[in-house]
C-alpha positions as CSV (number, residue, x, y, z in Angstrom):
1,X,0.0,0.0,0.0
2,X,1.6,3.3,-1.2
3,X,1.6,6.4,0.8
4,X,-0.9,9.2,0.0
5,X,0.7,11.0,-3.0
6,X,-2.2,11.9,-5.3
7,X,-2.9,15.5,-6.4
8,X,-6.0,17.3,-5.1
9,X,-6.9,18.8,-8.5
10,X,-10.1,19.9,-10.1
11,X,-11.3,16.4,-10.8
12,X,-10.6,15.4,-7.2
13,X,-12.8,18.3,-6.2
14,X,-15.5,17.1,-8.6
15,X,-15.4,13.6,-7.2
16,X,-15.7,15.0,-3.6
17,X,-18.5,17.3,-4.6
18,X,-20.4,14.4,-6.2
19,X,-20.2,12.5,-2.9
20,X,-21.2,15.5,-0.9
21,X,-24.3,16.3,-3.0
22,X,-25.2,12.6,-3.3
23,X,-25.5,12.2,0.4
24,X,-27.6,15.3,1.0
25,X,-30.4,12.9,1.4
26,X,-32.6,14.8,3.8
27,X,-35.0,11.9,4.1
28,X,-32.4,9.3,5.2
29,X,-32.4,9.8,9.0
30,X,-36.2,9.5,9.0
31,X,-37.0,7.0,6.3
32,X,-38.2,4.2,8.6
33,X,-40.0,6.7,10.8
34,X,-41.9,7.9,7.7
35,X,-43.0,4.4,6.9
36,X,-44.0,3.7,10.5
37,X,-46.0,7.0,10.6
38,X,-47.8,5.9,7.5
39,X,-49.0,2.8,9.4
40,X,-46.7,0.2,7.8
41,X,-45.6,-2.8,9.9
42,X,-42.0,-4.0,10.1
43,X,-42.9,-6.8,7.7
44,X,-44.2,-4.3,5.1
45,X,-41.2,-2.1,5.6
46,X,-38.9,-5.1,5.2
47,X,-40.8,-6.0,2.0
48,X,-40.3,-2.5,0.6
49,X,-36.5,-2.7,1.3
50,X,-36.4,-6.3,-0.1
51,X,-38.2,-5.2,-3.3
52,X,-35.7,-2.4,-3.7
53,X,-32.7,-4.6,-3.2
54,X,-34.1,-7.4,-5.5
55,X,-34.7,-5.0,-8.3
56,X,-31.2,-3.6,-7.8
57,X,-30.0,-7.2,-8.0
58,X,-31.8,-7.9,-11.2
59,X,-30.7,-4.7,-13.0
60,X,-27.2,-4.3,-11.5
61,X,-25.3,-6.3,-14.1
62,X,-27.2,-4.9,-17.2
63,X,-26.7,-1.4,-15.9
64,X,-23.0,-2.0,-15.4
65,X,-22.6,-3.4,-18.9
66,X,-24.7,-0.5,-20.2
67,X,-22.2,1.9,-18.6
68,X,-19.2,0.0,-20.0
69,X,-20.9,0.0,-23.4
70,X,-22.5,3.4,-24.0
71,X,-20.8,5.6,-21.5
72,X,-20.8,6.1,-17.7
73,X,-21.8,9.8,-17.7
74,X,-25.1,9.1,-19.5
75,X,-25.7,6.1,-17.3
76,X,-25.2,8.3,-14.2
77,X,-27.6,10.9,-15.6
78,X,-30.3,8.3,-16.0
79,X,-29.6,7.3,-12.3
80,X,-30.3,10.8,-11.0
81,X,-33.5,11.1,-13.1
82,X,-34.8,7.9,-11.5
83,X,-33.9,9.2,-8.0
84,X,-35.8,12.5,-8.6
85,X,-38.9,10.6,-9.8
86,X,-38.7,8.5,-6.6
87,X,-38.5,11.5,-4.3
88,X,-41.6,13.0,-6.0
89,X,-43.5,9.7,-5.4
90,X,-42.4,9.5,-1.8
91,X,-43.7,13.0,-1.3
92,X,-47.1,12.1,-2.7
93,X,-47.4,8.6,-1.3
94,X,-50.1,7.7,1.2
95,X,-50.6,4.1,0.2
96,X,-48.3,1.0,0.2
97,X,-48.6,0.6,-3.6
98,X,-47.5,4.2,-4.3
99,X,-44.6,3.6,-1.9
100,X,-43.8,0.5,-3.8
101,X,-43.7,2.5,-7.0
102,X,-41.3,4.9,-5.4
103,X,-39.0,2.1,-4.3
104,X,-39.0,0.7,-7.8
105,X,-37.8,4.1,-9.2
106,X,-35.3,4.4,-6.4
107,X,-34.0,0.9,-7.2
108,X,-33.3,1.9,-10.8
109,X,-31.5,5.0,-9.6
110,X,-29.3,2.9,-7.4
111,X,-28.7,0.2,-10.1
112,X,-27.5,2.8,-12.6
113,X,-25.3,4.5,-10.1
114,X,-23.6,1.8,-8.0
115,X,-20.4,0.5,-9.5
116,X,-20.4,3.1,-12.3
117,X,-19.0,6.0,-10.3
118,X,-16.5,3.9,-8.5
119,X,-15.3,2.7,-12.0
120,X,-14.9,6.3,-13.0
121,X,-12.7,7.0,-10.0
122,X,-10.5,3.9,-10.5
123,X,-10.2,4.6,-14.2
124,X,-9.0,8.2,-13.4
125,X,-6.4,6.8,-11.0
126,X,-5.2,4.4,-13.7
127,X,-4.9,7.2,-16.2
128,X,-2.9,9.3,-13.7
129,X,-0.7,6.4,-12.6
130,X,-2.1,6.4,-9.1
131,X,-3.5,2.9,-9.0
132,X,-1.8,2.1,-5.7
133,X,-3.8,4.9,-4.2
134,X,-7.3,3.3,-4.4
135,X,-7.9,3.0,-0.7
136,X,-6.6,6.5,0.1
137,X,-8.3,8.3,-2.8
138,X,-11.7,6.5,-2.5
139,X,-11.5,7.0,1.3
140,X,-11.2,10.8,0.8
141,X,-14.1,11.0,-1.6
142,X,-16.3,8.8,0.6
143,X,-15.4,11.1,3.6
144,X,-17.0,14.0,1.7
145,X,-20.1,11.9,1.2
146,X,-20.3,11.4,5.0
147,X,-19.8,15.1,5.5
148,X,-22.7,15.7,3.2
149,X,-24.8,13.3,5.2
150,X,-23.8,15.0,8.5
151,X,-25.0,18.4,7.2
152,X,-28.1,16.7,5.7
153,X,-29.1,15.3,9.1
154,X,-29.1,18.7,10.7
155,X,-31.0,20.4,7.9
156,X,-33.5,17.6,7.8
157,X,-34.1,17.9,11.6
158,X,-34.8,21.6,11.2
159,X,-37.1,21.0,8.3
160,X,-39.2,18.5,10.2
161,X,-39.1,20.6,13.4
162,X,-40.3,23.8,11.7
163,X,-42.7,22.2,9.2
164,X,-44.1,19.6,11.7
165,X,-44.1,17.1,8.8
166,X,-41.7,14.6,7.2
167,X,-43.0,15.4,3.7
168,X,-40.7,18.4,2.7
169,X,-37.5,16.4,3.2
170,X,-38.2,14.5,-0.1
171,X,-38.8,17.7,-2.1
172,X,-35.7,19.4,-0.7
173,X,-33.5,16.4,-1.7
174,X,-34.4,17.0,-5.4
175,X,-32.2,20.2,-5.3
176,X,-28.8,18.6,-4.7
177,X,-29.6,15.7,-7.1
178,X,-30.3,18.1,-9.9
179,X,-27.0,19.8,-9.2
180,X,-25.3,16.4,-9.2
181,X,-26.8,15.6,-12.6
182,X,-25.1,18.6,-14.2
183,X,-21.9,17.9,-12.2
184,X,-21.6,14.4,-13.7
185,X,-22.1,15.7,-17.2
186,X,-19.1,18.0,-16.7
187,X,-16.8,15.0,-16.1
188,X,-14.1,14.5,-18.8
189,X,-15.2,12.2,-21.7
190,X,-12.2,10.0,-21.0
191,X,-14.0,8.7,-17.9
192,X,-16.8,7.2,-20.0
193,X,-14.7,4.1,-20.3
194,X,-14.5,1.9,-23.4
195,X,-17.6,2.6,-25.6
196,X,-18.8,2.7,-29.2
197,X,-20.3,5.8,-30.7
198,X,-22.6,4.0,-33.1
199,X,-25.7,2.2,-31.9
200,X,-25.0,-0.7,-34.3
201,X,-21.9,-1.6,-32.3
202,X,-23.6,-1.7,-28.9
203,X,-24.5,-5.4,-29.2
204,X,-21.0,-6.4,-30.0
205,X,-19.7,-4.3,-27.1
206,X,-22.1,-6.0,-24.7
207,X,-20.7,-9.4,-25.8
208,X,-17.1,-8.2,-25.3
209,X,-17.7,-6.8,-21.9
210,X,-19.8,-9.7,-20.7
211,X,-17.1,-12.2,-21.9
212,X,-14.5,-10.3,-19.9
213,X,-16.8,-10.3,-16.9
214,X,-17.2,-14.1,-17.1
215,X,-13.5,-14.5,-17.2
216,X,-13.1,-12.4,-14.0
217,X,-15.6,-14.6,-12.1
218,X,-14.5,-18.0,-13.2
219,X,-12.5,-18.6,-10.0
220,X,-14.1,-19.6,-6.7
221,X,-11.7,-17.2,-4.9
222,X,-13.3,-14.3,-6.7
223,X,-16.8,-15.4,-5.6
224,X,-15.5,-15.7,-2.0
225,X,-13.9,-12.2,-2.2
226,X,-17.2,-10.6,-3.5
227,X,-19.3,-12.5,-0.9
228,X,-17.1,-11.4,2.1
229,X,-17.1,-7.8,1.1
230,X,-20.8,-7.8,0.2
231,X,-22.0,-9.5,3.4
232,X,-21.2,-6.7,5.8
233,X,-22.4,-4.0,3.4
234,X,-25.6,-5.9,2.8
235,X,-26.0,-6.3,6.6
236,X,-25.4,-2.6,7.0
237,X,-28.0,-1.7,4.3
238,X,-30.7,-3.8,5.9
239,X,-29.8,-2.8,9.5
240,X,-29.0,0.9,9.2
241,X,-32.5,2.4,9.3
242,X,-33.4,0.4,12.4
243,X,-31.3,3.0,14.3
244,X,-34.3,5.4,13.8
245,X,-36.9,3.6,15.9
246,X,-34.2,2.9,18.5
247,X,-33.4,6.6,18.6
248,X,-37.1,7.4,18.8
249,X,-37.4,5.2,21.9
250,X,-34.2,6.9,23.3
251,X,-35.5,10.4,22.5
252,X,-38.9,10.0,24.0
253,X,-37.4,8.6,27.2
254,X,-35.2,11.6,27.7
255,X,-36.5,14.2,30.2
256,X,-35.7,17.1,27.8
257,X,-37.7,19.2,25.2
258,X,-40.9,18.2,26.9
259,X,-42.7,21.3,25.7
260,X,-42.6,20.0,22.2
261,X,-44.6,17.3,20.6
262,X,-43.1,13.8,20.2
263,X,-42.3,14.2,16.4
264,X,-40.4,17.4,17.0
265,X,-38.5,16.0,19.9
266,X,-37.6,12.9,17.9
267,X,-36.6,15.0,14.9
268,X,-34.1,17.1,16.9
269,X,-32.5,14.1,18.7
270,X,-32.3,12.0,15.5
271,X,-30.9,15.0,13.6
272,X,-28.2,15.7,16.1
273,X,-27.2,12.0,16.6
274,X,-27.1,11.4,12.8
275,X,-25.0,14.5,12.2
276,X,-22.5,13.5,14.9
277,X,-22.5,10.0,13.5
278,X,-21.8,11.0,9.9
279,X,-19.1,13.2,11.2
280,X,-17.5,10.2,12.8
281,X,-18.0,8.0,9.7
282,X,-16.4,10.8,7.5
283,X,-13.3,10.6,9.8
284,X,-13.3,6.8,9.6
285,X,-13.6,6.8,5.8
286,X,-10.7,9.3,5.4
287,X,-8.5,7.2,7.7
288,X,-9.3,3.9,5.9
289,X,-6.1,4.0,3.9
290,X,-3.9,4.7,7.0
291,X,-5.5,1.7,8.7
292,X,-4.8,-0.5,5.7
293,X,-1.1,0.7,5.7
294,X,-0.7,-0.8,9.2
295,X,-1.3,-4.3,7.9
296,X,0.7,-6.4,5.4
297,X,-2.5,-7.1,3.4
298,X,-6.1,-5.9,3.1
299,X,-7.6,-9.3,4.0
300,X,-6.7,-8.9,7.7
301,X,-8.4,-5.6,8.5
302,X,-11.4,-6.6,6.3
303,X,-11.8,-9.9,8.3
304,X,-11.5,-8.1,11.7
305,X,-13.9,-5.3,10.9
306,X,-16.5,-7.8,9.5
307,X,-16.6,-9.9,12.7
308,X,-16.4,-6.9,15.1
309,X,-19.1,-5.0,13.2
310,X,-21.6,-7.8,13.2
311,X,-20.8,-8.6,16.8
312,X,-21.6,-5.0,17.8
313,X,-25.0,-5.4,16.1
314,X,-25.7,-8.6,18.0
315,X,-24.9,-7.1,21.4
316,X,-26.9,-3.9,20.5
317,X,-29.9,-6.1,19.8
318,X,-29.5,-7.8,23.2
319,X,-29.3,-4.4,24.9
320,X,-32.4,-3.1,23.2
321,X,-34.3,-6.3,24.1
322,X,-33.2,-5.7,27.7
323,X,-34.5,-2.1,27.4
324,X,-31.0,-0.5,27.7
325,X,-31.7,1.9,24.9
326,X,-28.6,4.1,25.5
327,X,-26.2,1.2,25.3
328,X,-28.0,-0.1,22.2
329,X,-27.6,3.2,20.4
330,X,-23.9,3.5,21.2
331,X,-23.2,0.0,20.0
332,X,-25.3,0.4,16.9
333,X,-23.3,3.5,15.9
334,X,-20.3,1.2,15.6
335,X,-21.9,-0.6,12.6
336,X,-22.0,2.7,10.7
337,X,-18.4,3.6,11.6
338,X,-17.0,0.2,10.7
339,X,-18.9,0.1,7.3
340,X,-17.2,3.4,6.3
341,X,-13.9,2.3,7.6
342,X,-13.9,-1.0,5.7
343,X,-15.7,0.1,2.5
344,X,-12.8,1.8,0.8
345,X,-10.5,-1.2,1.7
346,X,-13.1,-3.7,0.4
347,X,-13.7,-1.9,-2.9
348,X,-9.9,-1.6,-3.5
349,X,-9.5,-5.3,-2.6
350,X,-12.2,-6.4,-5.0
351,X,-11.3,-4.0,-7.8
352,X,-7.6,-5.2,-7.8
353,X,-8.9,-8.7,-8.7
354,X,-11.0,-7.7,-11.7
355,X,-10.5,-7.3,-15.4
356,X,-10.1,-3.6,-16.1
357,X,-12.1,-3.8,-19.3
358,X,-15.2,-4.7,-17.3
359,X,-14.5,-2.8,-14.1
360,X,-17.9,-1.1,-14.0
361,X,-19.6,-4.4,-14.6
362,X,-17.5,-6.2,-12.0
363,X,-18.1,-3.5,-9.3
364,X,-21.8,-3.6,-10.2
365,X,-21.7,-7.4,-9.4
366,X,-20.2,-6.5,-6.0
367,X,-23.0,-4.1,-5.4
368,X,-25.5,-6.7,-6.7
369,X,-24.2,-9.2,-4.1
370,X,-24.7,-6.5,-1.4
371,X,-28.3,-6.1,-2.6
372,X,-28.9,-9.9,-2.5
373,X,-27.7,-10.1,1.1
374,X,-29.6,-6.9,2.0
375,X,-32.8,-8.2,0.6
376,X,-32.7,-11.5,2.5
377,X,-31.6,-9.8,5.7
378,X,-34.3,-7.1,5.4
379,X,-37.1,-9.6,4.9
380,X,-35.9,-11.8,7.8
381,X,-35.3,-8.8,10.1
382,X,-38.7,-7.3,9.3
383,X,-40.5,-10.6,10.0
384,X,-38.6,-11.3,13.3
385,X,-39.0,-7.7,14.5
386,X,-42.8,-7.9,14.0
387,X,-42.9,-11.3,15.7
388,X,-40.5,-10.9,18.6
389,X,-39.7,-7.2,18.7
390,X,-36.9,-5.1,17.1
391,X,-34.2,-6.0,19.7
392,X,-34.7,-9.8,19.4
393,X,-34.9,-9.5,15.6
394,X,-31.6,-7.7,15.5
395,X,-30.0,-10.2,17.8
396,X,-31.1,-13.3,15.9
397,X,-30.2,-12.0,12.4
398,X,-26.8,-10.7,13.7
399,X,-26.0,-14.2,15.0
400,X,-26.8,-15.8,11.6
401,X,-24.7,-13.2,9.8
402,X,-21.8,-13.6,12.3
403,X,-21.6,-17.3,11.4
404,X,-21.6,-16.5,7.7
405,X,-18.9,-13.9,8.3
406,X,-16.7,-16.5,9.9
407,X,-17.2,-18.9,7.1
408,X,-16.3,-16.2,4.5
409,X,-13.1,-15.0,6.0
410,X,-10.6,-13.8,3.4
411,X,-7.2,-15.7,3.1
412,X,-4.1,-13.6,3.8
413,X,-2.0,-12.8,0.8
414,X,0.4,-10.2,-0.4
415,X,-1.0,-6.7,-0.9
416,X,0.9,-6.6,-4.3
417,X,-1.2,-9.6,-5.4
418,X,-2.7,-9.0,-8.8
419,X,-5.2,-11.2,-10.6
420,X,-3.8,-13.2,-13.4
């Protein structure tokens, strides 16, 4: 792992700005609370998350191949248009079916985005000769995403507090996503990747990229690598919004802000906690490269953070079940921090073992695996939470994931390892 030597130039600023704007998701700290307020059960909420992840799973590879074939910038533009449509539907939704439609649009947005922008970053590093900087560089850009999320949480809390409603947070999220749409179109054409200008060549290009993709995944070790990285990210995706009802329980138990109604009290507490949390995750993400430098290979820190992160979730579930809400919140925050600490390392680890000609496709498969894990975990967690309570649901699902994590441990090998 090389030391941090890349240049913080205009394109670096654009990558960071993209992450910052992308994570100005004012709805995110309140998403599950919105669903609960609309009268949905945890099973129904779990089904919405599962539908989103399954659709991402179905469309992830085609969208990655599309990006590798016709250009990544146009693919990203489609992504933001789908997101904007989703936010409008969430704003209007009062019924499960409308929320389902919003989730479908959101899933298409995610499918066209995930993998594609990472491939643009890694292509840029290859062009600049900074390929050994993957963990450092991606960690920096991801840190700006978390800073955006930290600011977003505070703004969202104020919006809910002063409006007395969750509805405006979806409309306000459209603003940074429109800005990001234009930002992506300003990226240099060289980051579009290999593509053909004529529509008649697209079919041939699809075949070429897909063939390269199959070559990348013909080894069992590659499947294990993807699964290990995707397990914790899928676990995080399915679990992260459950922090909201935990925080709601915590907020309503505090003997402060009693002059305000429950929703406003919850909004302020959730906003402050999420802002501090995202500040911590930004710090963790920016230090991911330095942590990786302390080990001889990336497999060791990835294995450690996987086991520790899921174990934190397990103990948090136990504390919540025993009604120790404060301890449950503190432990649960560790899941967020470790996901952002390990994500840059994991993406670098996976990308180093892929064919460069199908990098967007390969990284989309990694995201697809995350979605597959997240869908299964979300359904199981929703069902168990409805049946036995949120705390016990978190505990049982964490125990299952911990066993899987131990089975998917990555083998130690040289950091200079390159896929043949």
